C-alpha positions as a Markdown table, in Angstrom:
| # | Residue | x | y | z |
|---|---|---|---|---|
| 1 | Unk | -0.4 | -4.6 | 1.4 |
| 2 | Unk | 1.2 | -3.7 | -1.9 |
| 3 | Unk | 0.0 | -6.9 | -3.5 |
| 4 | Unk | -3.5 | -6.3 | -2.2 |
| 5 | Unk | -3.6 | -2.8 | -3.7 |
| 6 | Unk | -2.2 | -4.0 | -7.0 |
| 7 | Unk | -4.7 | -6.8 | -7.4 |
| 8 | Unk | -7.6 | -4.5 | -6.5 |
| 9 | Unk | -6.3 | -2.1 | -9.2 |
| 10 | Unk | -6.3 | -5.0 | -11.7 |
| 11 | Unk | -9.9 | -5.9 | -10.7 |
| 12 | Unk | -11.0 | -2.3 | -11.2 |
| 13 | Unk | -9.7 | -2.5 | -14.8 |
| 14 | Unk | -11.9 | -5.5 | -15.6 |
| 15 | Unk | -15.3 | -5.0 | -17.2 |
| 16 | Unk | -17.6 | -6.4 | -14.5 |
| 17 | Unk | -21.3 | -6.1 | -15.1 |
| 18 | Unk | -22.3 | -7.2 | -11.6 |
| 19 | Unk | -23.1 | -4.1 | -9.5 |
| 20 | Unk | -22.7 | -5.9 | -6.3 |
| 21 | Unk | -19.2 | -7.1 | -7.2 |
| 22 | Unk | -18.3 | -3.6 | -8.3 |
| 23 | Unk | -19.4 | -2.3 | -4.9 |
| 24 | Unk | -17.2 | -4.9 | -3.2 |
| 25 | Unk | -14.2 | -3.9 | -5.2 |
| 26 | Unk | -14.9 | -0.2 | -4.3 |
| 27 | Unk | -14.9 | -1.1 | -0.6 |
| 28 | Unk | -11.7 | -3.1 | -1.0 |
| 29 | Unk | -10.0 | -0.2 | -2.8 |
| 30 | Unk | -11.1 | 2.3 | -0.1 |
| 31 | Unk | -10.0 | 0.1 | 2.8 |
| 32 | Unk | -6.7 | -0.9 | 1.3 |
| 33 | Unk | -5.8 | 2.8 | 0.6 |
| 34 | Unk | -6.9 | 3.6 | 4.1 |
| 35 | Unk | -4.6 | 0.9 | 5.5 |
| 36 | Unk | -1.7 | 2.2 | 3.3 |
| 37 | Unk | -2.2 | 5.7 | 4.8 |
| 38 | Unk | -2.2 | 4.3 | 8.3 |
| 39 | Unk | 0.9 | 2.3 | 7.6 |
| 40 | Unk | 2.7 | 5.3 | 6.2 |
| 41 | Unk | 1.7 | 7.4 | 9.2 |
| 42 | Unk | 2.9 | 4.7 | 11.7 |
| 43 | Unk | 6.3 | 4.4 | 9.8 |
| 44 | Unk | 6.7 | 8.2 | 9.8 |
| 45 | Unk | 5.8 | 8.4 | 13.5 |
| 46 | Unk | 8.3 | 5.6 | 14.3 |
| 47 | Unk | 11.1 | 7.2 | 12.4 |
| 48 | Unk | 10.6 | 10.5 | 14.3 |
| 49 | Unk | 10.5 | 8.7 | 17.7 |
| 50 | Unk | 13.6 | 6.6 | 17.1 |
| 51 | Unk | 15.6 | 9.3 | 15.6 |
| 52 | Unk | 15.9 | 7.4 | 12.3 |
| 53 | Unk | 15.1 | 10.4 | 10.1 |
| 54 | Unk | 17.3 | 12.3 | 7.7 |
| 55 | Unk | 16.4 | 15.9 | 6.8 |
| 56 | Unk | 17.5 | 17.8 | 3.7 |
| 57 | Unk | 17.5 | 21.5 | 4.7 |
| 58 | Unk | 17.2 | 24.0 | 1.9 |
| 59 | Unk | 15.7 | 27.4 | 0.9 |
| 60 | Unk | 11.9 | 27.0 | 0.5 |
| 61 | Unk | 9.4 | 29.6 | -0.5 |
| 62 | Unk | 6.6 | 28.8 | 2.0 |
| 63 | Unk | 4.0 | 30.9 | 0.1 |
| 64 | Unk | 4.5 | 28.9 | -3.1 |
| 65 | Unk | 4.3 | 25.7 | -1.1 |
| 66 | Unk | 1.0 | 26.8 | 0.4 |
| 67 | Unk | -0.4 | 27.8 | -3.0 |
| 68 | Unk | 0.5 | 24.4 | -4.4 |
| 69 | Unk | -1.2 | 22.7 | -1.5 |
| 70 | Unk | -4.3 | 24.7 | -1.9 |
| 71 | Unk | -4.4 | 23.7 | -5.6 |
| 72 | Unk | -3.9 | 20.0 | -4.7 |
| 73 | Unk | -6.9 | 20.1 | -2.3 |
| 74 | Unk | -9.1 | 22.3 | -4.5 |
| 75 | Unk | -11.4 | 19.4 | -5.6 |
| 76 | Unk | -11.8 | 18.0 | -2.1 |
| 77 | Unk | -12.6 | 21.4 | -0.6 |
| 78 | Unk | -15.1 | 22.0 | -3.3 |
| 79 | Unk | -16.9 | 18.8 | -2.3 |
| 80 | Unk | -17.7 | 20.3 | 1.1 |
| 81 | Unk | -18.1 | 23.9 | 0.0 |
| 82 | Unk | -14.9 | 25.0 | 1.8 |
| 83 | Unk | -13.3 | 28.2 | 0.5 |
| 84 | Unk | -9.7 | 29.0 | 1.3 |
| 85 | Unk | -8.9 | 32.7 | 2.0 |
| 86 | Unk | -5.2 | 33.2 | 1.7 |
| 87 | Unk | -3.7 | 36.3 | 3.2 |
| 88 | Unk | 0.0 | 36.8 | 2.5 |
| 89 | Unk | 1.7 | 39.6 | 4.4 |
| 90 | Unk | 5.3 | 38.3 | 4.3 |
| 91 | Unk | 8.1 | 40.5 | 3.2 |
| 92 | Unk | 10.4 | 37.4 | 3.2 |
| 93 | Unk | 8.6 | 34.1 | 2.5 |
| 94 | Unk | 11.7 | 31.9 | 2.4 |
| 95 | Unk | 12.3 | 29.4 | 5.2 |
| 96 | Unk | 15.1 | 27.0 | 6.1 |
| 97 | Unk | 13.5 | 23.6 | 6.1 |
| 98 | Unk | 13.1 | 20.1 | 4.5 |
| 99 | Unk | 10.8 | 20.5 | 1.5 |
| 100 | Unk | 9.4 | 17.0 | 1.5 |
| 101 | Unk | 8.7 | 17.0 | 5.3 |
| 102 | Unk | 7.3 | 20.5 | 5.2 |
| 103 | Unk | 5.0 | 19.4 | 2.4 |
| 104 | Unk | 3.9 | 16.5 | 4.6 |
| 105 | Unk | 3.1 | 19.0 | 7.4 |
| 106 | Unk | 0.9 | 21.1 | 5.2 |
| 107 | Unk | -0.7 | 18.0 | 3.6 |
| 108 | Unk | -1.6 | 16.7 | 7.1 |
| 109 | Unk | -3.1 | 20.0 | 8.1 |
| 110 | Unk | -5.2 | 20.4 | 5.0 |
| 111 | Unk | -6.4 | 16.8 | 5.3 |
| 112 | Unk | -7.4 | 17.5 | 8.9 |
| 113 | Unk | -9.3 | 20.6 | 7.7 |
| 114 | Unk | -11.1 | 18.6 | 4.9 |
| 115 | Unk | -12.2 | 15.8 | 7.3 |
| 116 | Unk | -13.4 | 17.9 | 10.2 |
| 117 | Unk | -14.4 | 21.3 | 9.0 |
| 118 | Unk | -18.1 | 22.4 | 8.9 |
| 119 | Unk | -19.3 | 22.4 | 5.3 |
| 120 | Unk | -19.9 | 25.7 | 3.5 |
| 121 | Unk | -17.4 | 27.6 | 5.6 |
| 122 | Unk | -14.2 | 29.6 | 5.0 |
| 123 | Unk | -10.7 | 28.3 | 5.8 |
| 124 | Unk | -8.2 | 31.1 | 6.6 |
| 125 | Unk | -4.5 | 30.8 | 5.8 |
| 126 | Unk | -2.4 | 33.7 | 7.0 |
| 127 | Unk | 1.3 | 34.2 | 6.4 |
| 128 | Unk | 3.5 | 36.9 | 8.0 |
| 129 | Unk | 7.0 | 37.5 | 9.3 |
| 130 | Unk | 7.7 | 37.9 | 13.0 |
| 131 | Unk | 8.4 | 41.3 | 14.4 |
| 132 | Unk | 12.1 | 40.6 | 14.5 |
| 133 | Unk | 12.0 | 39.2 | 10.9 |
| 134 | Unk | 13.6 | 36.0 | 12.0 |
| 135 | Unk | 10.6 | 33.7 | 11.5 |
| 136 | Unk | 7.8 | 33.1 | 9.0 |
| 137 | Unk | 4.5 | 32.6 | 10.8 |
| 138 | Unk | 1.8 | 30.4 | 9.3 |
| 139 | Unk | -1.7 | 30.4 | 10.8 |
| 140 | Unk | -4.6 | 28.2 | 9.6 |
| 141 | Unk | -8.1 | 28.6 | 11.0 |
| 142 | Unk | -11.3 | 26.6 | 10.3 |
| 143 | Unk | -14.7 | 26.0 | 11.9 |
| 144 | Unk | -15.0 | 22.5 | 13.3 |
| 145 | Unk | -18.2 | 20.5 | 12.3 |
| 146 | Unk | -18.3 | 19.0 | 15.8 |
| 147 | Unk | -17.7 | 20.4 | 19.2 |
| 148 | Unk | -14.1 | 20.0 | 20.4 |
| 149 | Unk | -14.2 | 18.3 | 23.8 |
| 150 | Unk | -10.5 | 18.2 | 24.7 |
| 151 | Unk | -7.5 | 20.2 | 25.7 |
| 152 | Unk | -5.7 | 21.7 | 22.6 |
| 153 | Unk | -2.4 | 20.0 | 23.7 |
| 154 | Unk | -4.0 | 16.6 | 23.6 |
| 155 | Unk | -4.8 | 16.9 | 19.9 |
| 156 | Unk | -1.1 | 16.6 | 19.1 |
| 157 | Unk | -0.7 | 13.4 | 21.0 |
| 158 | Unk | -0.8 | 10.1 | 19.1 |
| 159 | Unk | -4.1 | 8.5 | 18.4 |
| 160 | Unk | -6.1 | 11.4 | 19.9 |
| 161 | Unk | -9.0 | 12.8 | 18.1 |
| 162 | Unk | -11.0 | 15.9 | 19.0 |
| 163 | Unk | -14.4 | 14.3 | 19.3 |
| 164 | Unk | -15.1 | 10.7 | 20.2 |
| 165 | Unk | -18.3 | 10.8 | 18.2 |
| 166 | Unk | -16.5 | 11.4 | 14.9 |
| 167 | Unk | -17.2 | 8.7 | 12.4 |
| 168 | Unk | -14.5 | 9.6 | 9.9 |
| 169 | Unk | -11.5 | 7.2 | 9.7 |
| 170 | Unk | -8.7 | 9.4 | 10.9 |
| 171 | Unk | -5.7 | 7.6 | 12.4 |
| 172 | Unk | -5.2 | 10.2 | 15.2 |
| 173 | Unk | -1.6 | 10.6 | 14.0 |
| 174 | Unk | -1.8 | 13.5 | 11.5 |
| 175 | Unk | -1.4 | 16.4 | 13.9 |
| 176 | Unk | 1.2 | 14.5 | 16.0 |
| 177 | Unk | 3.3 | 13.9 | 12.9 |
| 178 | Unk | 2.9 | 17.5 | 11.8 |
| 179 | Unk | 4.0 | 18.9 | 15.2 |
| 180 | Unk | 7.0 | 16.6 | 15.4 |
| 181 | Unk | 8.1 | 17.3 | 11.8 |
| 182 | Unk | 7.9 | 21.1 | 12.5 |
| 183 | Unk | 9.8 | 20.9 | 15.8 |
| 184 | Unk | 12.7 | 18.8 | 14.4 |
| 185 | Unk | 13.1 | 21.5 | 11.8 |
| 186 | Unk | 13.7 | 24.1 | 14.5 |
| 187 | Unk | 10.1 | 25.3 | 14.2 |
| 188 | Unk | 7.2 | 25.9 | 16.6 |
| 189 | Unk | 3.8 | 24.2 | 16.4 |
| 190 | Unk | 0.7 | 25.2 | 18.5 |
| 191 | Unk | -3.0 | 24.3 | 18.5 |
| 192 | Unk | -5.5 | 26.8 | 19.8 |
| 193 | Unk | -9.2 | 26.3 | 20.3 |
| 194 | Unk | -11.8 | 29.0 | 20.7 |
| 195 | Unk | -15.3 | 27.5 | 20.8 |
| 196 | Unk | -15.6 | 25.7 | 17.4 |
| 197 | Unk | -12.7 | 27.7 | 15.9 |
| 198 | Unk | -9.8 | 25.4 | 15.3 |
| 199 | Unk | -6.5 | 27.3 | 14.9 |
| 200 | Unk | -3.0 | 26.0 | 14.1 |
| 201 | Unk | 0.0 | 28.3 | 14.5 |
| 202 | Unk | 3.4 | 27.4 | 13.0 |
| 203 | Unk | 6.7 | 29.2 | 12.7 |
| 204 | Unk | 9.8 | 28.4 | 10.7 |
| 205 | Unk | 13.2 | 30.2 | 10.8 |
| 206 | Unk | 13.7 | 32.4 | 7.8 |
| 207 | Unk | 16.4 | 31.5 | 5.3 |
| 208 | Unk | 19.6 | 33.5 | 5.4 |
| 209 | Unk | 22.8 | 33.4 | 3.3 |
| 210 | Unk | 24.7 | 32.0 | 6.3 |
| 211 | Unk | 22.5 | 28.9 | 6.3 |
| 212 | Unk | 23.9 | 26.4 | 3.8 |
| 213 | Unk | 21.7 | 23.7 | 2.3 |
| 214 | Unk | 22.7 | 20.2 | 3.6 |
| 215 | Unk | 21.6 | 16.8 | 4.9 |
| 216 | Unk | 21.3 | 16.3 | 8.6 |
| 217 | Unk | 20.4 | 13.4 | 10.8 |
| 218 | Unk | 18.4 | 13.8 | 14.0 |
| 219 | Unk | 19.8 | 12.1 | 17.1 |
| 220 | Unk | 17.8 | 9.5 | 19.0 |
| 221 | Unk | 17.3 | 11.6 | 22.1 |
| 222 | Unk | 15.9 | 14.4 | 20.0 |
| 223 | Unk | 17.8 | 16.8 | 22.2 |
| 224 | Unk | 18.2 | 19.3 | 19.4 |
| 225 | Unk | 21.5 | 18.1 | 18.0 |
| 226 | Unk | 21.9 | 17.4 | 14.3 |
| 227 | Unk | 24.8 | 15.6 | 12.5 |
| 228 | Unk | 25.8 | 16.5 | 9.0 |
| 229 | Unk | 25.5 | 13.3 | 7.0 |
| 230 | Unk | 27.9 | 14.6 | 4.3 |
| 231 | Unk | 30.7 | 15.3 | 6.8 |
| 232 | Unk | 33.3 | 12.7 | 7.7 |
| 233 | Unk | 33.5 | 14.2 | 11.2 |
| 234 | Unk | 31.2 | 13.5 | 14.2 |
| 235 | Unk | 30.7 | 17.2 | 14.9 |
| 236 | Unk | 27.2 | 18.3 | 15.8 |
| 237 | Unk | 25.4 | 21.6 | 15.7 |
| 238 | Unk | 23.1 | 22.7 | 18.5 |
| 239 | Unk | 19.6 | 23.6 | 17.4 |
| 240 | Unk | 17.3 | 25.4 | 19.7 |
| 241 | Unk | 13.8 | 24.0 | 20.0 |
């Protein structure tokens, strides 16, 4: 796959006057990138299922991460006339999580919004702290372009998509990966549907001084135990899911 992508990239750099050949190269580029994304999704899903995943927990400013994500997707959202309305009501935006995996969660959710939102609509992103100040709550809401003919819980299962008539090339893994990545970081992930309103609710534990940055390995049973990779001992810490 890497070789295919590299050779397609070399073809794109050549000066080719034949419009038909250029269109073929464009299709090759699109399909190879699509296959790469699917492969990455399958590998990520496999790592989560097998317990072969290492997390680096640290202090993360979730508001800054959301702002960066909105900026990354600005051009794509503009294509469809989607406008992000960000409402930050947090007094403490810092969470205890893995920055790379949390970025993947946000990226998957914004990709889902880009693919399936009704054009020329608003996307609401709300951030707040829980009543007990122990969690940061993230809520994303958008209007679906198609009717959602399924149970909300089914959307986080693998290879499930909200509408069988959709013609976009989603893998059906994005929400499943996002949900699992949130839960193995001691968070909560929930999908809610209200007519054509699609709503994602996520919570992460807030960062406190007692929580030290460190690398942990998730066990194969995903029973909520983590093992500190930097430690020489086999002690584990119970994590509530």
